[in-house]
N, C-alpha and C positions, 0 to 999 in steps of 0.2 A: 182311255177316260177322262173324262171333262174336268173341268177345275172345279175345285167343292162346291159353289156355289151355283154350277149346272148341275150338281149330283141331284138324283131322288133321293128324299131323306126317310129313313127309317127312325123308328123309335121304337125298342125294347125297355118292359117292366118288368121289376121284380118286389119283391118286398124285404128281401136282404141288402146290407150293404156294400156290395160287389165286391169284395176283398178278397172272397176263395169261391167263389163260382165259376167254375172255369165254361158249364157248358153255357152259360150266356157269352163269357168269353170268344168260345170258340165258333159262336152262333153269329155275334160280329162279326168279327174277323170272315166268315161266311159270307155277309152281304157286303162287306168292302170287296173280295172279289168280285161281286156282281154289280159292283158298281152302284153302292147307296153310301150316302152319309149315312153315319148309326150316331144315334144318342140314348144311349143308355140309363135308365133311372132308376133309384133305388134308395136307401134311406141311409143317414146319418145317424149311428145309435152314439151315444156316450163314451161306449169306450171303442170306436172302431178306429181300424189302423186307417194310418194314412191310406193314399190310393199312389199307385206306380203309375206311372207316365205309360198312355196306352194307343191303342190306333184310333180309336175313338173318343165321342165327347162322351163325358159323362156326368151325371146331376144327381146327388143325393139329398133329400132333402131330409131335413130336422123336422122332427115331428116330437108333439108333447108327451105323447104317450108312444110307452115302447111295446106294450104288449095288452093285451085281452080285448075285449070288445072294441074298445074307443081308441084303441091303435088304428085294427081295422078301416073303423066308421073315418078316423080321418085320414087314416090314407086311402080309403078309395076317393072322398070327397078332394085329398090335394089331385092325386093322380089325373083324378075326369079334368077337372078346369084346365091344370098343365095341355094335356093331351086336344082339350076343346079348342084353343089358345096358340096352338103352337103346330106349324105346319109338318105334317104328316106324310108320303104316299104310301107306306108302309106301316102295320101295326104290329107288333110281338108283343103278345103274352103268356107269360111264364107262373103258370100252377094258378086253380083257382081262383085265389086271395087277389088276383091283379087283373082278374078275368070281366068283371061285370064291367069296370069302367071304360074300359075296353072296345067292351065291344056295343056300349051305348056309344062313345065315341066314334065310333067307325059306322053305324045307323044314321048318326046325325050327319055325317060330315063324306060320308059312303066312302069309305076311305078302308082297302082290302084288310082282312087280320088273320096272323095265324097266330095258332094257340099252340104251345108247347106244355104240354104237360107230364113234370117233372117223374111223378108218383102218382100213386091209387089213392088222391087227396081225401076223398070222403072214407076211405079206410084206415088214416093213420091213428096211432095209437093213443094219441093227446085226445082225439073226438070220441074214442069207444065208450069210452064211460061219461059223454054229456051227449046225449042222445037230442036235445033240445039245439046247440051250437052244431051240432053234425045235417040235422035236418035242413036249417039253414042255409047251408050249403051245399045237400046235394038239392033244391030246390033251384037254386042260383046254376048249378049244375043242368040239371034235366029241363032246365026255360032256354041255354044257350047253346049247349053242345050240338042239340041235331041242329041249329041253323048253323054250325060253321062248316067253310068250305075247306078250310086248311087245318088238319092235326096231328101232330106230332108226341110222340112219345119215347120212353125211353126204352122195354124190350117188348119182346114178344107175347109176354105175358099178361100185362097191363094193358095194351092192346089190343088181344081177345075180349079182354072182360071189358072194355068200353064198347069195342064193337058187336057185342052179345047185347049189353044193354041199351043202345041207341042205334044202332045198325047202320055208322057212317064209317066211312075208309080213314083209315090211321097208320102214317106214316111211322118206322121206328129207325131213332137215329140213337144207337147204344152211348151211352157216356164215357167213350174211349178216351185218353187224352193223348194230343200229338206228346211223340216221340222226343224227350224232354232234347234242350241241345245247352249246355254247358260246356265252355272251354276246360274247366278245370271242375274234380268232383273233391267235395271238401269233405278233410277226413275227420276222425271221431274227434279229434285234440280239438281240433277249429271249432266244434259244434259244439264242444262240452260235454261231450259224451264220455262213459267208461272205455275206456278201451282193450279190456279181457275180460269184460262180461259179455256175455251173450246177450244179444239186443231183442225182446218181442215187442213190437210195433201196432199199436190200434192210433188208428191217425182218425181226421173228419171233421165237418163242420158241423155235425148231426151226434152226437154223442150222446142221445136224449134215453130215455124208460126202453126196455126190454132188446137193449142191444147188445145185455151180454157181458158189460162193461166189470158190472158187481163180480160177475164168476169170477171173470178171468184175472181179476185182482185176488178174491180168495185161491185161485189157484196156484198163487206166488209162495203160500204159506208152504210149499211143497216143493220149491224149486229153486237152486241154489245155482250162486255165481252165474244169476242173470239179472239183467233190470228189464220190467215194463215198461216202458216208453209209451205214452199216451198224449199224441198233439191234435188239439182241436178244442171246440166248444161242445155245450149241450146244458139241456136243463139236470143232467147227474151231476157234472161236474162238483157240484160241493158235496154232495152226496161220495162222492169218489174219493176225496178229500180225507172225509170224516174216514171212512171206512179206511182207508191207508191206516191213518193214527191207531183206531181203536187194535187194529189187526200187529200195528209195530213193524210194520212194512216199509217206514221211509226209506231204507236202503235197499228197497228192490224195485221203489215204483217212481218214477218222474214224471211230472206233468210239463208238457209246454201250451202256451198259448198257441192259437191258431197263427200259420205261417205263410207266405206269400206264395204264389206257387210256386217261381223261382228257387226260393230256399227250401221250401217242405222236400224238393224229391233230394236234397243232399241228403237230410236225414231218413228219409225211406229208405235209402240207398245202403245205409250202414247198418241196418236191422238185419236179422238174422232168417226172423220168421216173420210175417203180415198177419192180423187179427182179425177176420169179418162173421163175427158170432153171432149176429141179430137172431132171435127168436121169432117161430112161426106162432105168434099169439093175438096177430092180426091180417087183414090181408093183405095192406100197402107191404108190409115184412115181408110177407110171403114172397110174393112174385117180387121181389126187388130186387134192383143189381147195380151197387156201391158203385160207386169212383174210385175208391179203396182200391179193391180188387184189380183195375186197370193200374193203378198206382203204383202196385203190388207186382203185379207182373212185367210193367215195363221198367221198374226197378233190376228187376232178377232176384226175386226174394219166395220163399215156397208160403205157400199161401195153408192157414188154420182157418179155418169156416164150418159153417154151421151146413145143411143138407137144405136148406131151401132152395127152389123151384131151378131160379134163372143163374145162380152162385152153382150149385151142383153140379149141374151140366158144364158149363164152362172148366171147372175144376178138374171133373173127372175125365171130359174130352181130351184136354190137353195133360193128364197127369201131373198138376204140379203143385202138390200138398195132399192136406189130409183132412176128411172131413170128422166133425163130433158128434156121435150116437146122442147126448145131453148136454145140459148145461152145470152139471155137476161139479164142483171145481174139481175133486179130484181128478175124476176124467178128463178134465181139460188139462190138466197137469200130466197127466200121463200120457198126451198127443204132446203136447210140447216137450214132453221128455225123449220120448221117441225121434220126433223131427230132428230134436238138437243133439242129438246122443250118433243116428244111424248117419255117418259117413257117403257110404254108398248111394242110401236114397236120395239125399241130399245132392248130392253129385250129377244123378240122374234129373231131379224137379228144376236146378238150374240149368241143365240140358234142355229141356221140355218149354221150362220157362221162356228161351228165347225165341225158339219156334212159334211161341203163342203170342208172342210181345210183335213177331213181324205178321202174323195171319190176323192180329188184331188191331188192326189201324186205323185212324181217325181219317185217312185220306178216304178210306171205303165208304165211314161213313156220313162225313161230311157231302158226297157225292148230291146223297138225298136232299140233302137243306139246300144245294147249289140249283139242281133241277127247280123246286119251288121258288126258290127265291128270283132265279132268270125267270118266274113269268113276270114277276111284277118290276123287272128294271128297265 
């Protein structure tokens, strides 16, 4: 590998603040393996955590608007001009909200473009009841998508949806995290968690509408000697705080803000159950395969999950937990009690989780990225 100044440069763009997006971190490291120097572009929000030192360059743009149409207009313009006036041998656009400026610059400068769609963007719940906004994004997708040569997505279900609609080849790279390397696991005491209570964990950077968090909190009314630990951010966090107060569950529910990669795994390993109970209310959730599922598997904790296609396949294939049949809080409580009380089943789940962790390996997923990136190195 040559000097940094001699390396080809790849620019990766996202609309988040880079702190908790593990997929783009893994993408950057894969680019470095294939001989690229990497710049990752996102945004800095007013409440963004500081970025730890990484093996690649990062740039976070501070924007006047943090949400809504004006945010996307401002971000698109700023990103377009950044890409236009900075050298790049390869552009990587993450999700539909970064695709337009990347596509325009790739055409103007004849720079190769790779598009990584992390979800079925036009099917997200935030757009379901906003037909005008959904049509706007759909028009952009329909205009650009069929013209792309390199498209990646997170699971087979979403790949099939896009292939059926646009008849394009799509590679699948699942959001399996690398195996955590930690010299010492932090104890519950060191993390400020109760040592004698069972811990039910919900983690994620997108704790949003229709993800079952409200019903999980309501289920805690029927569960004793346990703590529901919620780590992360999202658009229902304030609603969840109010619900906890309303139901007088302050002793049973604990909120923590989003954590850096290397610290989050310590909390995950301290839990007894990992929760991922998104609802089948929109096409994006129906075919989702959330990062947290693989985090739970790597941490060796049994999973309580909803029966969504991709999640159900993993949970049943490896027998690593329980699926819920409804989002009724009492039903959720019943499933949690069963998981906490059946020690024989827990022992079997733990054994199966070790096997699942070995087979669900990032090194296998990364090979797809390395093959694509090597064409441009």
